[in-house]
mmCIF file of the N, C-alpha and C atoms, coordinates in Angstrom:
data_MODEL
# 
_entry.id   MODEL 
# 
loop_
_atom_site.group_PDB 
_atom_site.id 
_atom_site.type_symbol 
_atom_site.label_atom_id 
_atom_site.label_alt_id 
_atom_site.label_comp_id 
_atom_site.label_asym_id 
_atom_site.label_entity_id 
_atom_site.label_seq_id 
_atom_site.pdbx_PDB_ins_code 
_atom_site.Cartn_x 
_atom_site.Cartn_y 
_atom_site.Cartn_z 
_atom_site.occupancy 
_atom_site.B_iso_or_equiv 
_atom_site.pdbx_formal_charge 
_atom_site.auth_seq_id 
_atom_site.auth_comp_id 
_atom_site.auth_asym_id 
_atom_site.auth_atom_id 
_atom_site.pdbx_PDB_model_num 
ATOM 1   N N  . UNK A 1 1  ? 32.823 7.853   -4.671  1.00 0.00 ? 1  UNK A N  1 
ATOM 2   C CA . UNK A 1 1  ? 32.263 6.737   -3.936  1.00 0.00 ? 1  UNK A CA 1 
ATOM 3   C C  . UNK A 1 1  ? 32.442 7.005   -2.448  1.00 0.00 ? 1  UNK A C  1 
ATOM 4   N N  . UNK A 1 2  ? 31.369 6.807   -1.690  1.00 0.00 ? 2  UNK A N  1 
ATOM 5   C CA . UNK A 1 2  ? 31.464 7.058   -0.253  1.00 0.00 ? 2  UNK A CA 1 
ATOM 6   C C  . UNK A 1 2  ? 32.021 5.837   0.475   1.00 0.00 ? 2  UNK A C  1 
ATOM 7   N N  . UNK A 1 3  ? 32.620 6.078   1.627   1.00 0.00 ? 3  UNK A N  1 
ATOM 8   C CA . UNK A 1 3  ? 33.212 4.964   2.387   1.00 0.00 ? 3  UNK A CA 1 
ATOM 9   C C  . UNK A 1 3  ? 32.139 4.044   2.952   1.00 0.00 ? 3  UNK A C  1 
ATOM 10  N N  . UNK A 1 4  ? 32.548 2.843   3.310   1.00 0.00 ? 4  UNK A N  1 
ATOM 11  C CA . UNK A 1 4  ? 31.635 1.883   3.925   1.00 0.00 ? 4  UNK A CA 1 
ATOM 12  C C  . UNK A 1 4  ? 31.158 2.416   5.267   1.00 0.00 ? 4  UNK A C  1 
ATOM 13  N N  . UNK A 1 5  ? 29.900 2.106   5.631   1.00 0.00 ? 5  UNK A N  1 
ATOM 14  C CA . UNK A 1 5  ? 29.386 2.565   6.930   1.00 0.00 ? 5  UNK A CA 1 
ATOM 15  C C  . UNK A 1 5  ? 30.198 2.006   8.094   1.00 0.00 ? 5  UNK A C  1 
ATOM 16  N N  . UNK A 1 6  ? 30.308 2.784   9.127   1.00 0.00 ? 6  UNK A N  1 
ATOM 17  C CA . UNK A 1 6  ? 31.056 2.358   10.321  1.00 0.00 ? 6  UNK A CA 1 
ATOM 18  C C  . UNK A 1 6  ? 30.222 1.396   11.166  1.00 0.00 ? 6  UNK A C  1 
ATOM 19  N N  . UNK A 1 7  ? 30.858 0.820   12.160  1.00 0.00 ? 7  UNK A N  1 
ATOM 20  C CA . UNK A 1 7  ? 30.230 -0.199  13.000  1.00 0.00 ? 7  UNK A CA 1 
ATOM 21  C C  . UNK A 1 7  ? 28.953 0.325   13.667  1.00 0.00 ? 7  UNK A C  1 
ATOM 22  N N  . UNK A 1 8  ? 28.987 1.517   14.238  1.00 0.00 ? 8  UNK A N  1 
ATOM 23  C CA . UNK A 1 8  ? 27.797 2.060   14.899  1.00 0.00 ? 8  UNK A CA 1 
ATOM 24  C C  . UNK A 1 8  ? 26.637 2.220   13.924  1.00 0.00 ? 8  UNK A C  1 
ATOM 25  N N  . UNK A 1 9  ? 26.943 2.642   12.719  1.00 0.00 ? 9  UNK A N  1 
ATOM 26  C CA . UNK A 1 9  ? 25.911 2.779   11.684  1.00 0.00 ? 9  UNK A CA 1 
ATOM 27  C C  . UNK A 1 9  ? 25.308 1.415   11.367  1.00 0.00 ? 9  UNK A C  1 
ATOM 28  N N  . UNK A 1 10 ? 26.148 0.412   11.183  1.00 0.00 ? 10 UNK A N  1 
ATOM 29  C CA . UNK A 1 10 ? 25.673 -0.935  10.869  1.00 0.00 ? 10 UNK A CA 1 
ATOM 30  C C  . UNK A 1 10 ? 24.831 -1.494  12.014  1.00 0.00 ? 10 UNK A C  1 
ATOM 31  N N  . UNK A 1 11 ? 25.265 -1.277  13.236  1.00 0.00 ? 11 UNK A N  1 
ATOM 32  C CA . UNK A 1 11 ? 24.525 -1.766  14.405  1.00 0.00 ? 11 UNK A CA 1 
ATOM 33  C C  . UNK A 1 11 ? 23.152 -1.095  14.480  1.00 0.00 ? 11 UNK A C  1 
ATOM 34  N N  . UNK A 1 12 ? 23.099 0.211   14.319  1.00 0.00 ? 12 UNK A N  1 
ATOM 35  C CA . UNK A 1 12 ? 21.826 0.946   14.370  1.00 0.00 ? 12 UNK A CA 1 
ATOM 36  C C  . UNK A 1 12 ? 20.896 0.513   13.241  1.00 0.00 ? 12 UNK A C  1 
ATOM 37  N N  . UNK A 1 13 ? 21.438 0.403   12.055  1.00 0.00 ? 13 UNK A N  1 
ATOM 38  C CA . UNK A 1 13 ? 20.652 -0.026  10.909  1.00 0.00 ? 13 UNK A CA 1 
ATOM 39  C C  . UNK A 1 13 ? 20.088 -1.428  11.126  1.00 0.00 ? 13 UNK A C  1 
ATOM 40  N N  . UNK A 1 14 ? 20.905 -2.317  11.660  1.00 0.00 ? 14 UNK A N  1 
ATOM 41  C CA . UNK A 1 14 ? 20.453 -3.683  11.946  1.00 0.00 ? 14 UNK A CA 1 
ATOM 42  C C  . UNK A 1 14 ? 19.343 -3.710  12.977  1.00 0.00 ? 14 UNK A C  1 
ATOM 43  N N  . UNK A 1 15 ? 19.473 -2.903  14.019  1.00 0.00 ? 15 UNK A N  1 
ATOM 44  C CA . UNK A 1 15 ? 18.436 -2.837  15.052  1.00 0.00 ? 15 UNK A CA 1 
ATOM 45  C C  . UNK A 1 15 ? 17.121 -2.310  14.486  1.00 0.00 ? 15 UNK A C  1 
ATOM 46  N N  . UNK A 1 16 ? 17.189 -1.302  13.646  1.00 0.00 ? 16 UNK A N  1 
ATOM 47  C CA . UNK A 1 16 ? 15.983 -0.743  13.021  1.00 0.00 ? 16 UNK A CA 1 
ATOM 48  C C  . UNK A 1 16 ? 15.349 -1.778  12.094  1.00 0.00 ? 16 UNK A C  1 
ATOM 49  N N  . UNK A 1 17 ? 16.185 -2.495  11.343  1.00 0.00 ? 17 UNK A N  1 
ATOM 50  C CA . UNK A 1 17 ? 15.681 -3.538  10.452  1.00 0.00 ? 17 UNK A CA 1 
ATOM 51  C C  . UNK A 1 17 ? 14.882 -4.580  11.231  1.00 0.00 ? 17 UNK A C  1 
ATOM 52  N N  . UNK A 1 18 ? 15.417 -5.033  12.365  1.00 0.00 ? 18 UNK A N  1 
ATOM 53  C CA . UNK A 1 18 ? 14.749 -6.064  13.170  1.00 0.00 ? 18 UNK A CA 1 
ATOM 54  C C  . UNK A 1 18 ? 13.372 -5.579  13.635  1.00 0.00 ? 18 UNK A C  1 
ATOM 55  N N  . UNK A 1 19 ? 13.285 -4.335  14.098  1.00 0.00 ? 19 UNK A N  1 
ATOM 56  C CA . UNK A 1 19 ? 12.011 -3.791  14.564  1.00 0.00 ? 19 UNK A CA 1 
ATOM 57  C C  . UNK A 1 19 ? 10.998 -3.767  13.413  1.00 0.00 ? 19 UNK A C  1 
ATOM 58  N N  . UNK A 1 20 ? 11.425 -3.268  12.256  1.00 0.00 ? 20 UNK A N  1 
ATOM 59  C CA . UNK A 1 20 ? 10.512 -3.204  11.102  1.00 0.00 ? 20 UNK A CA 1 
ATOM 60  C C  . UNK A 1 20 ? 10.128 -4.611  10.650  1.00 0.00 ? 20 UNK A C  1 
ATOM 61  N N  . UNK A 1 21 ? 11.096 -5.505  10.562  1.00 0.00 ? 21 UNK A N  1 
ATOM 62  C CA . UNK A 1 21 ? 10.824 -6.883  10.148  1.00 0.00 ? 21 UNK A CA 1 
ATOM 63  C C  . UNK A 1 21 ? 9.798  -7.530  11.073  1.00 0.00 ? 21 UNK A C  1 
ATOM 64  N N  . UNK A 1 22 ? 9.980  -7.408  12.373  1.00 0.00 ? 22 UNK A N  1 
ATOM 65  C CA . UNK A 1 22 ? 9.045  -8.000  13.331  1.00 0.00 ? 22 UNK A CA 1 
ATOM 66  C C  . UNK A 1 22 ? 7.650  -7.392  13.203  1.00 0.00 ? 22 UNK A C  1 
ATOM 67  N N  . UNK A 1 23 ? 7.570  -6.108  12.942  1.00 0.00 ? 23 UNK A N  1 
ATOM 68  C CA . UNK A 1 23 ? 6.280  -5.440  12.770  1.00 0.00 ? 23 UNK A CA 1 
ATOM 69  C C  . UNK A 1 23 ? 5.558  -5.942  11.523  1.00 0.00 ? 23 UNK A C  1 
ATOM 70  N N  . UNK A 1 24 ? 6.311  -6.267  10.487  1.00 0.00 ? 24 UNK A N  1 
ATOM 71  C CA . UNK A 1 24 ? 5.709  -6.657  9.205   1.00 0.00 ? 24 UNK A CA 1 
ATOM 72  C C  . UNK A 1 24 ? 5.439  -8.155  9.065   1.00 0.00 ? 24 UNK A C  1 
ATOM 73  N N  . UNK A 1 25 ? 5.745  -8.943  10.082  1.00 0.00 ? 25 UNK A N  1 
ATOM 74  C CA . UNK A 1 25 ? 5.456  -10.382 10.011  1.00 0.00 ? 25 UNK A CA 1 
ATOM 75  C C  . UNK A 1 25 ? 3.959  -10.570 9.774   1.00 0.00 ? 25 UNK A C  1 
ATOM 76  N N  . UNK A 1 26 ? 3.632  -11.450 8.833   1.00 0.00 ? 26 UNK A N  1 
ATOM 77  C CA . UNK A 1 26 ? 2.250  -11.764 8.441   1.00 0.00 ? 26 UNK A CA 1 
ATOM 78  C C  . UNK A 1 26 ? 1.529  -10.600 7.769   1.00 0.00 ? 26 UNK A C  1 
ATOM 79  N N  . UNK A 1 27 ? 2.288  -9.634  7.279   1.00 0.00 ? 27 UNK A N  1 
ATOM 80  C CA . UNK A 1 27 ? 1.704  -8.551  6.478   1.00 0.00 ? 27 UNK A CA 1 
ATOM 81  C C  . UNK A 1 27 ? 2.219  -8.702  5.050   1.00 0.00 ? 27 UNK A C  1 
ATOM 82  N N  . UNK A 1 28 ? 1.597  -8.020  4.103   1.00 0.00 ? 28 UNK A N  1 
ATOM 83  C CA . UNK A 1 28 ? 1.982  -8.186  2.707   1.00 0.00 ? 28 UNK A CA 1 
ATOM 84  C C  . UNK A 1 28 ? 3.215  -7.369  2.319   1.00 0.00 ? 28 UNK A C  1 
ATOM 85  N N  . UNK A 1 29 ? 3.720  -6.543  3.212   1.00 0.00 ? 29 UNK A N  1 
ATOM 86  C CA . UNK A 1 29 ? 4.889  -5.721  2.922   1.00 0.00 ? 29 UNK A CA 1 
ATOM 87  C C  . UNK A 1 29 ? 6.169  -6.467  3.268   1.00 0.00 ? 29 UNK A C  1 
ATOM 88  N N  . UNK A 1 30 ? 7.261  -6.108  2.610   1.00 0.00 ? 30 UNK A N  1 
ATOM 89  C CA . UNK A 1 30 ? 8.554  -6.750  2.831   1.00 0.00 ? 30 UNK A CA 1 
ATOM 90  C C  . UNK A 1 30 ? 9.602  -5.692  3.140   1.00 0.00 ? 30 UNK A C  1 
ATOM 91  N N  . UNK A 1 31 ? 10.538 -6.043  4.012   1.00 0.00 ? 31 UNK A N  1 
ATOM 92  C CA . UNK A 1 31 ? 11.639 -5.142  4.346   1.00 0.00 ? 31 UNK A CA 1 
ATOM 93  C C  . UNK A 1 31 ? 12.943 -5.785  3.878   1.00 0.00 ? 31 UNK A C  1 
ATOM 94  N N  . UNK A 1 32 ? 13.819 -4.973  3.338   1.00 0.00 ? 32 UNK A N  1 
ATOM 95  C CA . UNK A 1 32 ? 15.116 -5.435  2.852   1.00 0.00 ? 32 UNK A CA 1 
ATOM 96  C C  . UNK A 1 32 ? 16.213 -4.555  3.447   1.00 0.00 ? 32 UNK A C  1 
ATOM 97  N N  . UNK A 1 33 ? 17.341 -5.177  3.769   1.00 0.00 ? 33 UNK A N  1 
ATOM 98  C CA . UNK A 1 33 ? 18.465 -4.407  4.284   1.00 0.00 ? 33 UNK A CA 1 
ATOM 99  C C  . UNK A 1 33 ? 19.678 -4.517  3.383   1.00 0.00 ? 33 UNK A C  1 
ATOM 100 N N  . UNK A 1 34 ? 19.550 -5.236  2.314   1.00 0.00 ? 34 UNK A N  1 
ATOM 101 C CA . UNK A 1 34 ? 20.681 -5.402  1.406   1.00 0.00 ? 34 UNK A CA 1 
ATOM 102 C C  . UNK A 1 34 ? 20.898 -4.135  0.589   1.00 0.00 ? 34 UNK A C  1 
ATOM 103 N N  . UNK A 1 35 ? 22.087 -3.973  0.155   1.00 0.00 ? 35 UNK A N  1 
ATOM 104 C CA . UNK A 1 35 ? 22.411 -2.830  -0.695  1.00 0.00 ? 35 UNK A CA 1 
ATOM 105 C C  . UNK A 1 35 ? 21.955 -3.131  -2.124  1.00 0.00 ? 35 UNK A C  1 
ATOM 106 N N  . UNK A 1 36 ? 21.043 -2.326  -2.615  1.00 0.00 ? 36 UNK A N  1 
ATOM 107 C CA . UNK A 1 36 ? 20.594 -2.475  -3.997  1.00 0.00 ? 36 UNK A CA 1 
ATOM 108 C C  . UNK A 1 36 ? 20.121 -1.121  -4.507  1.00 0.00 ? 36 UNK A C  1 
ATOM 109 N N  . UNK A 1 37 ? 20.053 -0.998  -5.811  1.00 0.00 ? 37 UNK A N  1 
ATOM 110 C CA . UNK A 1 37 ? 19.638 0.260   -6.427  1.00 0.00 ? 37 UNK A CA 1 
ATOM 111 C C  . UNK A 1 37 ? 18.141 0.480   -6.262  1.00 0.00 ? 37 UNK A C  1 
ATOM 112 N N  . UNK A 1 38 ? 17.769 1.680   -5.865  1.00 0.00 ? 38 UNK A N  1 
ATOM 113 C CA . UNK A 1 38 ? 16.387 2.130   -5.896  1.00 0.00 ? 38 UNK A CA 1 
ATOM 114 C C  . UNK A 1 38 ? 16.361 3.275   -6.893  1.00 0.00 ? 38 UNK A C  1 
ATOM 115 N N  . UNK A 1 39 ? 15.632 3.059   -7.964  1.00 0.00 ? 39 UNK A N  1 
ATOM 116 C CA . UNK A 1 39 ? 15.593 4.035   -9.049  1.00 0.00 ? 39 UNK A CA 1 
ATOM 117 C C  . UNK A 1 39 ? 14.343 4.891   -8.907  1.00 0.00 ? 39 UNK A C  1 
ATOM 118 N N  . UNK A 1 40 ? 14.533 6.183   -8.691  1.00 0.00 ? 40 UNK A N  1 
ATOM 119 C CA . UNK A 1 40 ? 13.424 7.113   -8.511  1.00 0.00 ? 40 UNK A CA 1 
ATOM 120 C C  . UNK A 1 40 ? 13.068 7.704   -9.870  1.00 0.00 ? 40 UNK A C  1 
ATOM 121 N N  . UNK A 1 41 ? 11.856 7.406   -10.310 1.00 0.00 ? 41 UNK A N  1 
ATOM 122 C CA . UNK A 1 41 ? 11.458 7.801   -11.663 1.00 0.00 ? 41 UNK A CA 1 
ATOM 123 C C  . UNK A 1 41 ? 10.252 8.727   -11.650 1.00 0.00 ? 41 UNK A C  1 
ATOM 124 N N  . UNK A 1 42 ? 10.079 9.367   -12.762 1.00 0.00 ? 42 UNK A N  1 
ATOM 125 C CA . UNK A 1 42 ? 8.863  10.121  -13.044 1.00 0.00 ? 42 UNK A CA 1 
ATOM 126 C C  . UNK A 1 42 ? 8.030  9.212   -13.940 1.00 0.00 ? 42 UNK A C  1 
ATOM 127 N N  . UNK A 1 43 ? 6.738  9.194   -13.730 1.00 0.00 ? 43 UNK A N  1 
ATOM 128 C CA . UNK A 1 43 ? 5.856  8.322   -14.500 1.00 0.00 ? 43 UNK A CA 1 
ATOM 129 C C  . UNK A 1 43 ? 6.140  8.434   -16.005 1.00 0.00 ? 43 UNK A C  1 
ATOM 130 N N  . UNK A 1 44 ? 6.203  7.283   -16.664 1.00 0.00 ? 44 UNK A N  1 
ATOM 131 C CA . UNK A 1 44 ? 6.389  7.162   -18.113 1.00 0.00 ? 44 UNK A CA 1 
ATOM 132 C C  . UNK A 1 44 ? 7.802  7.511   -18.596 1.00 0.00 ? 44 UNK A C  1 
ATOM 133 N N  . UNK A 1 45 ? 8.765  7.556   -17.712 1.00 0.00 ? 45 UNK A N  1 
ATOM 134 C CA . UNK A 1 45 ? 10.145 7.800   -18.131 1.00 0.00 ? 45 UNK A CA 1 
ATOM 135 C C  . UNK A 1 45 ? 10.792 6.462   -18.456 1.00 0.00 ? 45 UNK A C  1 
ATOM 136 N N  . UNK A 1 46 ? 11.503 6.401   -19.576 1.00 0.00 ? 46 UNK A N  1 
ATOM 137 C CA . UNK A 1 46 ? 12.171 5.163   -19.970 1.00 0.00 ? 46 UNK A CA 1 
ATOM 138 C C  . UNK A 1 46 ? 13.335 4.882   -19.037 1.00 0.00 ? 46 UNK A C  1 
ATOM 139 N N  . UNK A 1 47 ? 13.635 3.602   -18.847 1.00 0.00 ? 47 UNK A N  1 
ATOM 140 C CA . UNK A 1 47 ? 14.648 3.170   -17.895 1.00 0.00 ? 47 UNK A CA 1 
ATOM 141 C C  . UNK A 1 47 ? 15.994 3.862   -18.101 1.00 0.00 ? 47 UNK A C  1 
ATOM 142 N N  . UNK A 1 48 ? 16.426 4.010   -19.330 1.00 0.00 ? 48 UNK A N  1 
ATOM 143 C CA . UNK A 1 48 ? 17.739 4.615   -19.576 1.00 0.00 ? 48 UNK A CA 1 
ATOM 144 C C  . UNK A 1 48 ? 17.771 6.111   -19.274 1.00 0.00 ? 48 UNK A C  1 
ATOM 145 N N  . UNK A 1 49 ? 16.609 6.711   -19.066 1.00 0.00 ? 49 UNK A N  1 
ATOM 146 C CA . UNK A 1 49 ? 16.545 8.135   -18.751 1.00 0.00 ? 49 UNK A CA 1 
ATOM 147 C C  . UNK A 1 49 ? 16.590 8.397   -17.245 1.00 0.00 ? 49 UNK A C  1 
ATOM 148 N N  . UNK A 1 50 ? 16.540 7.338   -16.437 1.00 0.00 ? 50 UNK A N  1 
ATOM 149 C CA . UNK A 1 50 ? 16.547 7.507   -14.984 1.00 0.00 ? 50 UNK A CA 1 
ATOM 150 C C  . UNK A 1 50 ? 17.927 7.964   -14.533 1.00 0.00 ? 50 UNK A C  1 
ATOM 151 N N  . UNK A 1 51 ? 17.976 9.075   -13.836 1.00 0.00 ? 51 UNK A N  1 
ATOM 152 C CA . UNK A 1 51 ? 19.247 9.631   -13.366 1.00 0.00 ? 51 UNK A CA 1 
ATOM 153 C C  . UNK A 1 51 ? 19.376 9.557   -11.851 1.00 0.00 ? 51 UNK A C  1 
ATOM 154 N N  . UNK A 1 52 ? 18.261 9.391   -11.134 1.00 0.00 ? 52 UNK A N  1 
ATOM 155 C CA . UNK A 1 52 ? 18.292 9.392   -9.683  1.00 0.00 ? 52 UNK A CA 1 
ATOM 156 C C  . UNK A 1 52 ? 18.265 7.960   -9.161  1.00 0.00 ? 52 UNK A C  1 
ATOM 157 N N  . UNK A 1 53 ? 19.397 7.518   -8.634  1.00 0.00 ? 53 UNK A N  1 
ATOM 158 C CA . UNK A 1 53 ? 19.525 6.185   -8.062  1.00 0.00 ? 53 UNK A CA 1 
ATOM 159 C C  . UNK A 1 53 ? 20.080 6.346   -6.651  1.00 0.00 ? 53 UNK A C  1 
ATOM 160 N N  . UNK A 1 54 ? 19.425 5.704   -5.681  1.00 0.00 ? 54 UNK A N  1 
ATOM 161 C CA . UNK A 1 54 ? 19.877 5.776   -4.291  1.00 0.00 ? 54 UNK A CA 1 
ATOM 162 C C  . UNK A 1 54 ? 20.104 4.367   -3.763  1.00 0.00 ? 54 UNK A C  1 
ATOM 163 N N  . UNK A 1 55 ? 20.859 4.271   -2.681  1.00 0.00 ? 55 UNK A N  1 
ATOM 164 C CA . UNK A 1 55 ? 21.184 2.990   -2.054  1.00 0.00 ? 55 UNK A CA 1 
ATOM 165 C C  . UNK A 1 55 ? 20.816 3.067   -0.577  1.00 0.00 ? 55 UNK A C  1 
ATOM 166 N N  . UNK A 1 56 ? 19.540 2.790   -0.254  1.00 0.00 ? 56 UNK A N  1 
ATOM 167 C CA . UNK A 1 56 ? 19.107 2.924   1.135   1.00 0.00 ? 56 UNK A CA 1 
ATOM 168 C C  . UNK A 1 56 ? 19.654 1.803   2.012   1.00 0.00 ? 56 UNK A C  1 
ATOM 169 N N  . UNK A 1 57 ? 19.796 2.081   3.296   1.00 0.00 ? 57 UNK A N  1 
ATOM 170 C CA . UNK A 1 57 ? 20.176 1.052   4.250   1.00 0.00 ? 57 UNK A CA 1 
ATOM 171 C C  . UNK A 1 57 ? 19.040 0.059   4.450   1.00 0.00 ? 57 UNK A C  1 
ATOM 172 N N  . UNK A 1 58 ? 17.825 0.582   4.507   1.00 0.00 ? 58 UNK A N  1 
ATOM 173 C CA . UNK A 1 58 ? 16.635 -0.239  4.727   1.00 0.00 ? 58 UNK A CA 1 
ATOM 174 C C  . UNK A 1 58 ? 15.560 0.229   3.759   1.00 0.00 ? 58 UNK A C  1 
ATOM 175 N N  . UNK A 1 59 ? 14.860 -0.731  3.181   1.00 0.00 ? 59 UNK A N  1 
ATOM 176 C CA . UNK A 1 59 ? 13.820 -0.393  2.227   1.00 0.00 ? 59 UNK A CA 1 
ATOM 177 C C  . UNK A 1 59 ? 12.603 -1.264  2.497   1.00 0.00 ? 59 UNK A C  1 
ATOM 178 N N  . UNK A 1 60 ? 11.428 -0.652  2.611   1.00 0.00 ? 60 UNK A N  1 
ATOM 179 C CA . UNK A 1 60 ? 10.175 -1.389  2.781   1.00 0.00 ? 60 UNK A CA 1 
ATOM 180 C C  . UNK A 1 60 ? 9.447  -1.336  1.443   1.00 0.00 ? 60 UNK A C  1 
ATOM 181 N N  . UNK A 1 61 ? 9.119  -2.510  0.906   1.00 0.00 ? 61 UNK A N  1 
ATOM 182 C CA . UNK A 1 61 ? 8.411  -2.605  -0.363  1.00 0.00 ? 61 UNK A CA 1 
ATOM 183 C C  . UNK A 1 61 ? 6.932  -2.831  -0.064  1.00 0.00 ? 61 UNK A C  1 
ATOM 184 N N  . UNK A 1 62 ? 6.112  -1.920  -0.571  1.00 0.00 ? 62 UNK A N  1 
ATOM 185 C CA . UNK A 1 62 ? 4.670  -1.978  -0.321  1.00 0.00 ? 62 UNK A CA 1 
ATOM 186 C C  . UNK A 1 62 ? 3.933  -2.266  -1.624  1.00 0.00 ? 62 UNK A C  1 
ATOM 187 N N  . UNK A 1 63 ? 4.413  -3.210  -2.383  1.00 0.00 ? 63 UNK A N  1 
ATOM 188 C CA . UNK A 1 63 ? 3.823  -3.568  -3.652  1.00 0.00 ? 63 UNK A CA 1 
ATOM 189 C C  . UNK A 1 63 ? 2.795  -4.666  -3.422  1.00 0.00 ? 63 UNK A C  1 
ATOM 190 N N  . UNK A 1 64 ? 1.530  -4.314  -3.443  1.00 0.00 ? 64 UNK A N  1 
ATOM 191 C CA . UNK A 1 64 ? 0.489  -5.298  -3.124  1.00 0.00 ? 64 UNK A CA 1 
ATOM 192 C C  . UNK A 1 64 ? -0.039 -6.041  -4.312  1.00 0.00 ? 64 UNK A C  1 
# 
């Protein structure tokens, strides 16, 4: 398990989040800064077969 991000990392990530959030206002895309699993899959792979999981600082969802 990796250590928690340091203050400078959190500050930079927060600043980037604000810029992206402001850019996406009134658009159909959403930006998230919370820590959550992003599961990278190959088409038609069953959920239990997914081995690649990442935890991005910022994630833009473009699900229209």
